[in-house]
ROSE-4610 file (N, C-alpha, C; in Angstrom, 1 decimal, always signed):
// ROSE-4610
residu = [M/M/M/A/A/A/S/S/S/N/N/N/T/T/T/S/S/S/P/P/P/R/R/R/G/G/G/R/R/R/K/K/K/R/R/R/T/T/T/S/S/S/L/L/L/H/H/H/N/N/N/R/R/R/L/L/L/A/A/A/V/V/V/L/L/L/R/R/R/A/A/A/E/E/E/R/R/R/G/G/G/V/V/V/S/S/S/R/R/R/A/A/A/E/E/E/L/L/L/A/A/A/T/T/T/A/A/A/V/V/V/G/G/G/V/V/V/N/N/N/S/S/S/Q/Q/Q/T/T/T/I/I/I/G/G/G/F/F/F/L/L/L/E/E/E/R/R/R/G/G/G/D/D/D/Y/Y/Y/G/G/G/P/P/P/S/S/S/A/A/A/E/E/E/L/L/L/A/A/A/L/L/L/R/R/R/I/I/I/G/G/G/E/E/E/F/F/F/F/F/F/Q/Q/Q/L/L/L/P/P/P/V/V/V/E/E/E/A/A/A/V/V/V/F/F/F/S/S/S/L/L/L/R/R/R/P/P/P/F/F/F/S/S/S/P/P/P/M/M/M/S/S/S/S/S/S/Q/Q/Q/L/L/L/Y/Y/Y/R/R/R/P/P/P/N/N/N/E/E/E/T/T/T/G/G/G/G/G/G/Q/Q/Q/P/P/P]
num = [1/1/1/2/2/2/3/3/3/4/4/4/5/5/5/6/6/6/7/7/7/8/8/8/9/9/9/10/10/10/11/11/11/12/12/12/13/13/13/14/14/14/15/15/15/16/16/16/17/17/17/18/18/18/19/19/19/20/20/20/21/21/21/22/22/22/23/23/23/24/24/24/25/25/25/26/26/26/27/27/27/28/28/28/29/29/29/30/30/30/31/31/31/32/32/32/33/33/33/34/34/34/35/35/35/36/36/36/37/37/37/38/38/38/39/39/39/40/40/40/41/41/41/42/42/42/43/43/43/44/44/44/45/45/45/46/46/46/47/47/47/48/48/48/49/49/49/50/50/50/51/51/51/52/52/52/53/53/53/54/54/54/55/55/55/56/56/56/57/57/57/58/58/58/59/59/59/60/60/60/61/61/61/62/62/62/63/63/63/64/64/64/65/65/65/66/66/66/67/67/67/68/68/68/69/69/69/70/70/70/71/71/71/72/72/72/73/73/73/74/74/74/75/75/75/76/76/76/77/77/77/78/78/78/79/79/79/80/80/80/81/81/81/82/82/82/83/83/83/84/84/84/85/85/85/86/86/86/87/87/87/88/88/88/89/89/89/90/90/90/91/91/91/92/92/92/93/93/93/94/94/94/95/95/95/96/96/96]
x = [+120.2/+119.0/+117.9/+117.3/+116.3/+115.0/+114.5/+113.2/+112.1/+111.1/+109.9/+108.8/+109.1/+108.1/+108.6/+107.7/+108.1/+108.4/+108.9/+109.2/+107.9/+106.8/+105.5/+104.8/+105.6/+105.1/+104.2/+104.1/+103.2/+104.1/+103.4/+104.1/+104.4/+105.7/+106.1/+105.7/+105.4/+105.1/+106.5/+106.5/+107.8/+107.7/+106.7/+106.6/+107.3/+108.1/+108.9/+108.2/+108.5/+107.9/+108.7/+108.4/+109.1/+108.1/+107.1/+106.2/+106.8/+107.6/+108.2/+109.0/+109.8/+110.6/+109.7/+108.7/+107.8/+107.1/+106.6/+105.9/+106.9/+108.1/+109.0/+109.4/+109.7/+110.1/+108.9/+107.7/+106.6/+105.9/+106.4/+105.9/+104.5/+104.2/+102.9/+102.9/+102.0/+101.9/+101.2/+101.4/+100.7/+99.2/+98.7/+97.3/+96.8/+97.5/+97.1/+97.0/+98.0/+98.0/+96.8/+96.7/+95.6/+94.2/+94.0/+92.7/+92.5/+93.6/+93.5/+93.2/+93.7/+93.5/+92.4/+91.8/+90.6/+90.9/+92.0/+92.4/+92.7/+92.9/+93.3/+94.8/+95.3/+96.7/+97.6/+97.0/+97.8/+98.1/+97.2/+97.4/+98.7/+98.8/+100.0/+101.3/+101.2/+102.4/+102.7/+101.7/+101.8/+102.5/+102.0/+102.5/+104.0/+104.3/+105.7/+106.7/+106.2/+107.1/+107.1/+106.3/+106.2/+105.4/+104.6/+103.7/+102.4/+102.2/+100.9/+101.1/+100.6/+100.6/+99.3/+99.4/+98.1/+97.4/+96.1/+95.3/+95.7/+95.4/+95.7/+95.0/+93.8/+93.1/+93.8/+94.3/+94.9/+96.3/+97.0/+98.3/+98.1/+97.0/+96.7/+96.3/+95.6/+95.2/+96.4/+97.3/+98.6/+99.4/+99.6/+100.3/+99.7/+98.4/+97.7/+97.9/+97.9/+98.1/+99.4/+100.5/+101.8/+102.1/+101.1/+101.3/+102.5/+102.5/+103.6/+103.0/+103.6/+103.2/+103.4/+102.5/+102.6/+103.9/+104.6/+105.9/+107.0/+106.7/+107.7/+107.5/+106.4/+106.1/+106.3/+105.9/+106.0/+106.8/+107.5/+108.3/+108.4/+108.6/+108.9/+110.3/+111.2/+112.6/+112.9/+113.9/+114.3/+114.7/+114.3/+114.7/+116.2/+116.9/+118.3/+118.2/+119.1/+119.0/+118.9/+118.1/+118.0/+119.3/+120.2/+121.5/+122.3/+122.2/+122.9/+122.3/+121.1/+120.4/+120.7/+120.9/+121.1/+122.6/+123.4/+124.9/+125.7/+125.6/+126.5/+127.8/+128.9/+130.2/+130.2/+130.9/+130.9/+131.7/+131.8/+132.4/+133.9/+134.6/+136.0/+136.3/+135.2/+135.4/+135.5/+135.3/+135.4/+134.0/+134.0/+132.7/+131.8/+130.5/+129.6/+129.9]
y = [+83.5/+84.3/+83.8/+84.6/+84.2/+83.7/+82.7/+82.1/+83.1/+83.1/+83.9/+83.1/+81.9/+81.1/+80.7/+80.5/+80.0/+78.5/+78.0/+76.6/+75.8/+76.3/+75.6/+75.9/+76.5/+76.7/+77.9/+78.8/+80.0/+81.1/+81.8/+83.0/+84.0/+84.5/+85.5/+86.9/+87.7/+89.1/+89.9/+91.0/+91.8/+92.8/+92.8/+93.7/+93.1/+94.0/+93.6/+94.2/+93.6/+94.1/+93.8/+94.5/+94.3/+93.8/+93.0/+92.5/+91.7/+90.7/+89.8/+90.6/+91.6/+92.4/+93.3/+93.9/+94.7/+93.9/+92.7/+91.9/+91.5/+91.1/+90.6/+91.7/+92.9/+94.0/+94.5/+94.2/+94.6/+93.5/+92.3/+91.1/+90.7/+90.9/+90.6/+89.3/+88.4/+87.1/+87.3/+86.4/+86.4/+86.5/+85.7/+85.6/+86.9/+87.6/+88.9/+89.9/+90.0/+90.9/+90.6/+89.3/+89.0/+89.4/+89.1/+89.5/+91.0/+91.8/+93.2/+93.8/+93.2/+93.8/+93.0/+92.0/+91.3/+90.3/+89.6/+88.5/+87.2/+86.2/+84.9/+84.9/+84.3/+84.3/+83.7/+82.8/+82.3/+83.4/+84.4/+85.5/+86.3/+86.5/+87.2/+86.4/+85.1/+84.3/+84.4/+84.4/+84.5/+85.9/+86.9/+88.3/+88.3/+87.8/+87.8/+87.1/+86.0/+85.2/+85.8/+86.7/+87.3/+86.5/+85.6/+84.7/+85.4/+86.6/+87.3/+88.8/+89.6/+91.0/+91.5/+92.4/+92.9/+93.9/+93.9/+95.0/+96.3/+97.4/+98.7/+98.9/+98.4/+98.5/+97.7/+96.5/+95.7/+96.4/+96.8/+97.5/+98.7/+99.5/+100.6/+100.2/+99.1/+98.7/+98.2/+97.5/+97.1/+98.2/+99.2/+100.4/+101.1/+101.2/+101.8/+101.0/+99.7/+98.9/+99.2/+99.3/+99.5/+101.0/+101.9/+103.3/+103.8/+103.3/+103.7/+103.9/+104.8/+105.0/+103.7/+103.4/+102.2/+101.9/+103.0/+102.8/+102.4/+102.5/+102.0/+100.5/+100.0/+98.6/+97.8/+98.4/+97.8/+98.6/+98.0/+98.7/+97.9/+98.6/+97.9/+97.4/+98.0/+97.6/+96.9/+96.0/+95.4/+96.5/+96.3/+97.2/+96.9/+97.9/+97.7/+97.3/+96.5/+96.1/+97.3/+97.1/+98.2/+98.6/+97.6/+97.9/+98.8/+98.8/+99.7/+101.1/+101.2/+102.5/+103.1/+102.3/+102.8/+103.0/+102.2/+102.2/+102.5/+103.7/+104.1/+104.7/+104.3/+104.9/+106.4/+107.1/+108.6/+108.8/+110.1/+110.5/+110.2/+110.1/+109.8/+108.3/+107.5/+106.0/+105.3/+106.0/+105.4/+104.8/+104.3/+103.8/+104.9/+104.7/+105.7/+106.3]
z = [+106.4/+106.4/+107.3/+108.1/+109.1/+108.4/+109.0/+108.5/+108.8/+107.9/+108.1/+108.7/+109.2/+109.9/+111.3/+112.2/+113.5/+113.5/+114.6/+114.6/+114.5/+114.8/+114.6/+113.2/+112.3/+111.0/+110.8/+111.8/+111.6/+111.0/+110.1/+109.5/+110.6/+110.6/+111.6/+111.1/+112.0/+111.7/+111.7/+111.0/+111.0/+112.1/+113.0/+114.1/+115.3/+115.9/+117.1/+118.3/+119.5/+120.7/+121.9/+123.0/+124.3/+125.3/+124.9/+125.8/+126.9/+126.6/+127.6/+128.6/+128.1/+129.0/+129.9/+129.4/+130.2/+131.2/+130.8/+131.8/+132.9/+132.6/+133.6/+134.5/+134.0/+134.9/+135.8/+135.4/+136.2/+137.0/+136.8/+137.5/+137.1/+135.8/+135.2/+134.4/+134.7/+133.9/+132.6/+131.7/+130.4/+130.7/+131.7/+132.0/+132.5/+133.3/+133.9/+132.8/+131.9/+130.8/+129.9/+129.6/+128.7/+129.2/+130.5/+131.1/+131.1/+131.3/+131.4/+130.0/+128.9/+127.6/+126.8/+127.4/+126.8/+125.7/+125.9/+124.9/+125.7/+125.0/+125.6/+125.9/+126.9/+127.3/+126.2/+125.4/+124.2/+123.2/+123.1/+122.2/+122.6/+123.9/+124.4/+124.1/+124.2/+123.8/+122.3/+121.5/+120.0/+119.7/+120.4/+120.2/+120.6/+121.8/+122.3/+121.3/+120.7/+119.8/+118.4/+118.1/+116.8/+115.8/+116.4/+115.5/+115.1/+115.7/+115.5/+115.7/+114.8/+115.0/+115.5/+116.5/+117.1/+116.2/+116.4/+115.8/+116.4/+115.8/+116.3/+117.7/+117.8/+119.1/+120.2/+119.9/+120.9/+121.3/+120.3/+120.6/+121.5/+121.2/+122.1/+123.5/+123.6/+124.9/+125.7/+125.0/+125.7/+126.1/+125.2/+125.6/+126.8/+126.8/+127.9/+129.2/+129.1/+130.3/+130.9/+130.1/+130.6/+130.8/+130.5/+130.6/+129.8/+128.5/+127.6/+126.2/+125.4/+124.1/+123.3/+122.3/+121.6/+121.0/+120.5/+119.9/+120.9/+122.2/+123.2/+123.4/+123.0/+123.1/+121.8/+120.7/+119.4/+118.4/+117.5/+116.5/+115.2/+114.1/+112.8/+112.7/+113.6/+113.6/+114.9/+115.0/+116.2/+117.2/+118.5/+119.6/+119.9/+120.2/+120.7/+122.1/+122.6/+124.0/+125.0/+126.0/+127.0/+127.6/+127.8/+128.4/+127.6/+126.3/+125.4/+125.5/+125.8/+125.9/+127.3/+128.3/+129.7/+130.0/+129.4/+129.8/+128.6/+128.1/+127.0/+127.4/+126.8/+127.2/+126.9/+127.7/+127.5/+126.2/+125.8/+124.5/+124.5/+125.6/+125.5/+125.5/+125.4/+125.3/+126.6/+127.7/+129.1/+129.5/+130.6/+131.2/+131.6/+131.7/+132.2/+133.6]
């Protein structure tokens, strides 16, 4: 069973996010995202690790920054890998 605390002893949130993936694909640093949404860069790290859940306002600001709906960035359930969403085998079981 997975621990509900981080390696540093912080209580983990049950909110999942794609922040690291979105930052990487757009070439945005933690510091750049933090400045754009008005928080400390450590807050972005806490969010990415699941050590902190954003307020509704912060989640909306992050969604707006990435020009995505909030539910494309944050979810109550783990996100499936993007590769499984992009590269699904066709109905006959072959490759895309």
